[in-house]
N, C-alpha and C positions, 0 to 999 in steps of 0.2 A: 056086302057090295060095295059100301064105300072106300073100304080099303083096297079094294081091288081096282075102283075106279082113279083113286090116288096112285097106285101102282103102273097102271096104263099110263098116266099122264107123266110119270116120271121117267118112263122107260122112252119117250120122246126127247126128254133132256139129255140124256147120257149120249156121250159120242159113241158113235158106232166103232167095233173092233177095226173095221176097215180105215179107220183115221191115222193118219200117219204122226212121227214124230213131229212136234211144234216146230215153228208158229203156224204152218199149214195144215191142209187136210190133206193135200198132196204128197205122195211117196217119192223121195229121189230113188237113183237108180244105183250110184256108188256106196259100197258098204263100207262098214267099219276097217281101220287099218287091223292088220294082222296082229292080234294079241294087244290090242288096245282096246280101251273102255271109253265110251262116250255117256256121259250122264246129263239128262235133260231134267231141269225141275223148273216149277214156276207156279204162276196163279191162272186158272181157267174160270171163265165166265160165261153162263149161256143163259139166255132167256127167250121163253117159246111165246109163239103168236097168243097164247090163252093166260099169257101172264106169269107162268111158273118160272122159278129161279134155280139154277143148279151153279154151284160154287165148287171148285177142286182147289183145294191149299193144303199141302202142296201137290200138284200133278208130278209124278215121276216115273222117268223110265230110262233104265238102263241097256245100252247096246255094246254086244262084246264083237270084235273081229273073230271068228272062229278058224277062219282060212283068208288066203287071200282074196276069195270071192264070196264067201259067206258070212254072215252074221247071226247071231242070238240076239233076242228081246227079251224083256221084262218089264210091265208096265203097271202102274197101281196108282191110286188115287184116295185123297182123304176128301170125301164129299160132304158137303153141306145144301140140302134140299127139302121143302116140304117140310120144315122145322124138325128134320132129322140128320144126323152126323152119323158117321163112320166110313169104313174104309170101300172102296169100290171093288167090282171085280177084278183079278189078277186078268192079265192079258199075257199070253207067251208068244212069241213069234218066232220064224226064220226067214231070212232074205237070201237069195241066191243071184249074183251076177251071171246070166247067160254069156253076154255079149259085153266087152270093152269098147267103150267108145272112141274113136278115131276120127281124121278128118273128113273121112268118107261114108262114115255109119254112126247112127246114135248108139248109145249103151242100151242095153236091155235086161231086165231084171224081174224075177218072181218072189212072190212072197206069200207065206202061209202065216195066219194066226188063229189060237185058239182061245177063247175067253172062259175062265174058269168061273164056276158059281161060288163065289169066296163071300159076296156082299150080303148083308142082312136082308132075308126077304121080309122079316117081320116089320123091319123099318120101311120097306119100300126101296130099298138100295140096290135089289138087284131081283132076277126074275128066277133065280136058283137052276138055271139051265145053261148046257153047253152051246157055245156058237161057234162056226167054223167059216174062216174067212180067206179068199184066194185073189190074188190081185197081181197085174201084170202092170210094168214100168216101163218107160222109153224116156229116155232123154238125150238131147243134143246142144251144144253151146256154139255159137257163131259170135267169136270175138268177146264183147262185152253182154251179149243177151243169151240167155239159157233158156229153152222149152222144155217142159216136163208133161207127159201126158200118162194117166192112169186108167186102167179099168178093173172094176173087182166086183166078186159076188160074194155075198154071205149068206151061209145058210143058219138060219134061226130056229130053235127046238121051240114048240108051242109051249108056253108056261103054264103051269096050273099053281093056282093060288086060291088058298080055302077051298081046296075041293072041286073048284071050277077051272075046266081047262079053257085057256083064251087061245085065239088062233091069231099067229104073227105069218106075215109073207117074208120070204126070202128076198134079200135086198141086192139091186143092181147099183154099182157107183161107178160114175165117168167124172172125170178132173182134167181140166189143162191150167197149168201154172206157168207163170213167168218170172224170171230173175234178172235183174238188169245191175250191172257193176257201175255203179256211179262214182266211186272211188275204190281206192287200192283194198280198204278194209271194210267198205261198206257195199250193202246189198239191198235194194229195194225190191218187194215181191208183191205179185198180184196172181188171184185163180178165180177160176169159175168151178164151180162143181154141182152135180146131179146126182140125188140120191132118192131111189124108189121107197114107196112108204113101207112102214114095218107092218102098221094095223090096218086090216081091210076098210075101204070107204075114205082114209084118210088121203089128202093131198101128197103129190110128191114134193121133194125139195129142190130147188134151184137156187143157188146163193153164191156169194162170191166172198174173197177175202183181200185185204190188202196189207202188207207189213213190211219189216226191215230186219236184217242182221249187220249186227256191228260188232267185229273182232275188236275188243280192248287190248288185248295182248295176247301173246302164244297160248294157244289151247283153250283160250276163253272168250267165249262170244255171247253177247246180249242179243234177245230177239224178241218179237211182238208181232201180233196182227190185230186186226179188227174186222167184223164184217157181217152182214145181216142177208135177209132173204131179198131175192130179185123179182119174186111175184108180188101182184097188185094184195095190199092187205098183209104181205109177209105170209101169204098162205105155204104151208108146209114147213114154215120157220127157217132159220130162228130170226127173232126179232132183233137180238144182238149176240154175237159170239165174239170173245174178246179173251187173249193170252199175252200175258209178258213174263218172262222167264229167262234163261240162261241156259249154255250147253259148255260142258266141261271135258276135255279129253284127256287121258292119261295112260299110261304103260300099265299092263297087268304085271302084277309082281314076280311071275314067272317067265316074264319075257325074256329072251335069251340076248 
């Protein structure tokens, strides 16, 4: 039962599969360019209201532009938490842009993600179950300001640990992000997001992040964010969530 409690506590630290490529948790609408890769990698740290800490070094996500409107994603991380180390669950996904943004209408996209149970259950780094996430995204730019809204729902499978089945609630996710162009290659970011609880009886999460994107040269951008719960006493967590990393874009070897 002690191992079960550790597992349940660690589940609250792991980012939901609904979360988007860094540095924010809000996902944008545009897809990766056709036959181009985007590599996201960096360090992610999160601390819960109970004091439990989770580190991902490195966090890595590959994005590939399958068509002009669709991309494929692969996500993994090397995790350190509860004095255990190992690879996280792998997340596979796809995003399709239904509506291209123009001066009169926002861009609209939908995404699907599947979490594979590849992390070690013995170490408490995974629950051995599949999770499925659906998300609708909208985005509109007004000169130097861009607004992005997300609404998502994650279907969580009830995990079994040591022969004991635990109950998890499916998760709703809502977010609103803002991007400000303060210089030609510099963006300042902010967002507020709401996530319903996974564990029955636990508080929902209302939190915010602020961050930046700085393009250093063609195809290479450094970005980061930091944030915390907006609820009194940090209820629902996190006490702190931080990310620092980079994005690198490159052509697929088979691109014509």
